[in-house]
C-alpha positions as CSV (number, residue, x, y, z in Angstrom):
1,M,0.0,0.0,0.0
2,G,2.8,2.4,-0.8
3,E,5.9,3.7,0.8
4,L,6.8,6.8,2.8
5,G,8.5,9.0,0.3
6,P,9.4,7.4,-3.0
7,T,6.2,8.2,-4.9
8,Y,6.4,11.8,-4.1
9,G,10.1,12.7,-4.5
10,R,13.6,12.0,-3.2
11,S,13.9,11.2,0.5
12,R,15.9,9.4,3.0
13,L,13.3,6.6,2.8
14,E,13.7,5.7,-0.9
15,N,15.4,2.4,0.0
16,V,13.3,1.4,2.9
17,N,11.5,-1.9,2.4
18,T,8.1,-0.8,3.7
19,P,5.5,-3.4,4.4
20,P,1.8,-2.8,3.3
21,V,1.0,-1.2,6.7
22,V,3.5,0.7,8.9
23,V,2.8,0.5,12.6
24,L,3.4,3.7,14.5
25,D,4.0,4.1,18.2
26,G,1.5,5.2,20.8
27,G,1.4,8.1,23.3
28,L,4.6,9.3,24.8
29,S,3.1,11.2,27.7
30,N,1.0,8.4,29.0
31,A,4.0,6.0,28.8
32,L,6.2,8.4,30.7
33,A,3.5,9.0,33.3
34,E,3.2,5.3,33.8
35,R,7.0,5.3,34.5
36,G,6.3,7.7,37.3
37,H,7.0,11.1,35.7
38,D,5.1,14.3,36.6
39,L,4.2,15.9,33.3
40,S,2.0,18.7,34.7
41,G,4.2,21.6,33.6
42,D,3.7,23.6,30.4
43,L,6.5,21.8,28.6
44,W,4.9,18.4,29.2
45,T,7.1,15.6,27.8
46,A,9.6,18.1,26.4
47,R,10.9,18.9,30.0
48,L,12.3,15.4,30.2
49,L,14.6,16.1,27.2
50,R,16.6,18.1,29.8
51,D,15.8,16.2,33.0
52,A,15.5,12.5,32.0
53,P,16.5,11.8,28.4
54,A,17.1,8.1,29.3
55,E,13.4,7.8,30.2
56,I,12.4,9.0,26.8
57,A,14.7,6.5,25.2
58,A,13.2,3.8,27.4
59,V,9.7,4.6,26.0
60,H,10.9,4.5,22.4
61,R,12.5,1.2,23.1
62,A,9.3,-0.1,24.6
63,Y,7.3,0.9,21.5
64,F,9.8,-0.7,19.2
65,G,9.6,-3.8,21.3
66,A,5.9,-3.8,20.9
67,G,6.2,-3.9,17.1
68,A,6.1,-0.2,16.2
69,R,8.2,0.7,13.1
70,V,8.2,4.5,13.8
71,A,9.3,6.4,16.9
72,T,7.8,9.8,17.3
73,T,10.1,12.3,19.1
74,A,9.5,14.2,22.3
75,S,9.3,17.5,20.5
76,Y,5.6,18.0,20.2
77,Q,5.5,20.7,22.8
78,A,9.1,21.8,22.6
79,S,10.1,25.3,21.6
80,V,13.0,27.6,22.1
81,D,10.9,30.1,24.0
82,G,9.5,27.5,26.3
83,F,12.9,26.2,27.3
84,V,14.2,29.8,27.8
85,R,11.3,30.4,30.2
86,L,12.8,27.5,32.2
87,G,16.0,29.4,32.5
88,L,18.0,27.9,29.6
89,S,19.9,29.9,27.0
90,A,18.6,29.9,23.4
91,G,21.6,27.7,22.5
92,E,20.8,25.2,25.2
93,A,17.1,25.2,24.1
94,S,18.1,24.6,20.5
95,G,20.2,21.7,21.6
96,L,17.4,20.1,23.5
97,I,15.1,20.2,20.4
98,R,17.7,18.5,18.4
99,R,18.2,16.0,21.2
100,S,14.6,14.8,20.8
101,V,15.7,13.4,17.4
102,T,19.1,12.1,18.5
103,I,17.5,10.1,21.4
104,A,15.1,8.3,19.1
105,R,17.9,7.8,16.5
106,G,20.1,6.2,19.2
107,V,17.4,3.7,20.2
108,R,16.7,2.9,16.5
109,D,20.4,2.4,15.8
110,E,21.0,0.1,18.9
111,L,18.3,-2.2,17.5
112,A,19.7,-2.2,14.0
113,G,20.8,-5.6,12.6
114,D,17.7,-7.6,13.2
115,G,16.4,-7.1,9.7
116,V,13.6,-4.7,10.8
117,E,13.6,-1.2,9.2
118,R,12.7,1.4,11.9
119,L,12.2,5.1,11.4
120,V,12.3,8.3,13.4
121,A,9.5,10.9,13.0
122,A,10.2,14.3,14.4
123,S,7.0,15.5,16.0
124,V,5.9,19.0,15.0
125,G,3.0,20.0,17.1
126,P,0.7,23.0,16.5
127,Y,1.3,26.4,18.0
128,G,-1.6,25.7,20.4
129,A,0.4,22.9,22.0
130,V,3.0,25.3,23.5
131,L,0.1,27.3,25.1
132,A,-0.7,24.2,27.2
133,D,-4.3,25.3,27.4
134,G,-5.9,22.8,25.0
135,S,-5.7,25.2,22.0
136,E,-4.7,22.3,19.7
137,Y,-8.3,21.2,20.1
138,R,-9.7,24.6,19.1
139,G,-7.3,26.4,16.7
140,R,-8.0,29.9,15.5
141,Y,-5.4,31.5,17.8
142,G,-6.0,35.0,16.4
143,L,-2.5,35.2,15.1
144,S,-1.3,36.2,11.6
145,S,0.3,33.8,9.2
146,A,3.6,35.7,9.7
147,V,3.5,35.0,13.4
148,L,2.8,31.4,12.9
149,R,5.5,31.1,10.3
150,D,8.0,32.8,12.7
151,F,7.1,30.2,15.3
152,H,7.2,27.1,13.2
153,A,10.2,27.8,10.8
154,P,13.0,27.8,13.4
155,R,11.7,24.7,15.1
156,L,11.4,22.8,11.8
157,E,15.0,23.8,10.9
158,L,16.3,22.5,14.3
159,L,14.5,19.2,13.9
160,A,15.6,18.8,10.3
161,E,19.3,19.5,11.3
162,A,19.1,16.5,13.6
163,G,18.4,14.1,10.8
164,P,15.0,12.5,11.3
165,D,13.6,10.2,8.7
166,L,10.4,12.2,8.4
167,L,8.5,14.9,10.1
168,A,5.2,14.1,11.9
169,V,3.2,17.3,11.6
170,E,0.4,16.4,14.0
171,T,-2.8,17.5,15.8
172,I,-3.2,20.5,13.5
173,P,-6.5,22.1,14.4
174,D,-7.3,24.4,11.5
175,L,-6.6,25.3,7.9
176,D,-4.9,28.6,8.7
177,E,-2.0,26.9,10.5
178,A,-1.9,24.1,7.9
179,E,-1.4,26.6,5.1
180,V,1.7,28.0,6.9
181,L,3.1,24.5,7.6
182,V,2.5,23.3,4.0
183,A,4.5,26.3,2.7
184,L,7.3,25.6,5.1
185,L,7.4,21.9,4.5
186,G,8.0,22.5,0.8
187,Q,11.4,24.0,1.7
188,F,12.8,20.8,3.3
189,A,14.0,17.7,1.6
190,I,12.3,15.5,4.3
191,P,9.1,13.7,3.8
192,A,6.3,14.5,6.2
193,W,2.8,13.4,7.2
194,L,0.3,16.0,8.2
195,S,-2.5,15.0,10.5
196,F,-5.3,17.0,11.9
197,S,-7.3,17.1,15.1
198,I,-10.9,16.8,14.2
199,A,-14.5,16.9,15.2
200,G,-16.4,14.6,12.9
201,E,-15.7,15.5,9.3
202,R,-14.4,19.0,10.2
203,T,-11.2,20.3,11.7
204,R,-11.4,21.4,15.3
205,A,-11.7,25.0,14.0
206,G,-14.8,24.0,11.9
207,Q,-13.5,23.8,8.3
208,P,-14.4,20.9,6.1
209,L,-11.9,18.1,6.6
210,A,-11.9,17.4,2.9
211,D,-10.5,20.9,2.3
212,A,-7.9,20.4,4.9
213,F,-6.7,17.1,3.4
214,A,-6.6,18.6,-0.1
215,L,-4.4,21.4,1.1
216,A,-2.0,19.0,2.8
217,A,-1.9,16.8,-0.2
218,S,-1.0,19.8,-2.4
219,C,2.5,19.7,-1.0
220,D,4.9,17.2,-2.6
221,A,6.7,16.8,0.7
222,V,3.6,15.5,2.4
223,V,3.5,11.8,1.8
224,A,0.5,11.0,3.9
225,V,-2.5,12.9,5.3
226,G,-4.8,12.0,8.1
227,V,-5.9,12.4,11.7
228,N,-4.6,11.9,15.2
229,C,-5.7,12.3,18.8
230,C,-9.3,11.9,17.9
231,P,-11.7,9.2,19.3
232,P,-11.3,5.9,17.5
233,H,-14.9,6.0,16.1
234,E,-14.1,9.2,14.1
235,V,-11.2,7.6,12.3
236,L,-12.9,5.6,9.5
237,P,-14.8,8.5,7.9
238,A,-11.7,10.7,8.1
239,V,-9.5,8.0,6.4
240,Q,-12.0,7.7,3.6
241,L,-11.8,11.5,3.0
242,A,-8.0,11.3,3.3
243,A,-7.7,8.5,0.8
244,A,-9.7,10.5,-1.7
245,T,-6.7,12.8,-2.1
246,G,-4.6,10.0,-3.6
247,R,-2.2,10.1,-0.7
248,P,-1.9,7.2,1.8
249,A,-3.8,7.9,5.0
250,V,-2.2,8.1,8.5
251,A,-4.4,7.4,11.5
252,Y,-3.5,7.3,15.2
253,P,-6.4,8.1,17.5
254,N,-6.4,8.5,21.2
255,R,-8.1,6.2,23.6
256,G,-11.3,8.2,23.5
257,G,-12.7,10.9,25.7
258,S,-11.9,14.6,25.9
259,W,-9.0,16.6,27.3
260,D,-9.7,19.0,30.2
261,A,-7.1,21.7,29.8
262,A,-7.8,23.3,33.2
263,G,-7.6,20.0,35.1
264,R,-4.9,18.7,32.8
265,S,-6.6,15.3,32.6
266,W,-8.6,13.1,30.2
267,S,-12.2,12.2,30.9
268,G,-14.8,10.1,29.1
269,E,-15.2,6.6,27.7
270,L,-12.1,4.5,26.9
271,A,-12.6,2.7,23.5
272,F,-9.3,1.8,21.8
273,D,-10.1,-1.4,19.9
274,P,-7.1,-2.5,17.7
275,G,-9.6,-4.5,15.6
276,L,-11.0,-1.3,14.2
277,A,-7.8,-0.8,12.3
278,V,-8.8,-3.5,9.8
279,A,-11.5,-1.2,8.4
280,W,-9.1,1.7,8.4
281,V,-6.6,-0.1,6.4
282,A,-9.2,-1.3,4.0
283,A,-10.2,2.3,3.5
284,G,-6.7,3.5,2.7
285,A,-4.8,3.8,6.0
286,C,-1.1,2.8,5.5
287,Y,0.3,4.3,8.7
288,V,-1.6,3.3,11.9
289,G,-0.8,3.7,15.5
290,G,-2.1,5.4,18.7
291,C,-2.0,8.8,20.5
292,C,-2.8,9.8,24.0
293,R,-3.5,7.0,26.5
294,V,-2.6,4.3,23.9
295,G,0.4,2.4,25.3
296,P,2.9,-0.3,24.3
297,V,0.4,-3.1,25.2
298,D,-2.1,-1.5,22.8
299,I,0.5,-1.2,20.1
300,A,1.5,-4.8,20.5
301,A,-2.1,-5.8,20.0
302,L,-2.4,-3.5,17.0
303,T,0.7,-5.0,15.5
304,A,-0.8,-8.5,15.9
305,V,-4.0,-7.4,14.2
306,L,-2.2,-5.7,11.3
307,A,0.3,-8.6,10.8
308,A,-2.6,-10.8,10.1
309,L,-3.5,-8.7,7.1
310,V,-0.2,-9.2,5.3
């Protein structure tokens, strides 16, 4: 069902022997919390890039052990300004953003030699993620395109410098921010997927999801379009819309429920069923995993379900 990269231009992935479905990892924050880490600060998982990088590596290792082919870096909520507010210099902050990639690459490289191709995806979260107020589930920050570009461009450059295999542009809530990111992604020789946070068949900001996918697919660097951190029951209609663009679909929902930004907690029904992925793949999903509250045990179960499709 396609490869990451080759169909849409030169990339680091041109020689990867990609199976029909690529299993992604699950949520980083929940896996770190289960290991005893307090992630209540504004930097969330990114704080551990400074304070406990070995713990991030341990989570990457656990997901690879569960069958994931892709490790998503701890850079979702990382920004130079955010680290500077912790008292770091701009240089130190830049180094930590790069470290998110080198940690994942190190784990991938230590496992090399077993015949399994593994990839590192540098997480590029939305502007709303650094606000730590749930804005990635609302969008429409009231900022100009220039301000959004000035936020995203330096972080993309730092991540690209560290040498990821691809960029995971994720949880994007609206078309405005996606337009800025699509323009920037065209400047990098690194394949990317672009996934949206959604409410039914619309972005979180209320635009038609079909329009969002068409915009993402208009960029040659974007090799897959789709959704993440949505309830599992919303995935199938979104994958069907994504597949209509001609790009492979990427899908990695959360465990269900909703995020309470004030209380910094999830509430609602838990409903991650790996068996649902069979229909997602049939509809065009080639890259499948999990997001918040989906852990290594879930990814192992998902791996078993998807392996049966080969």
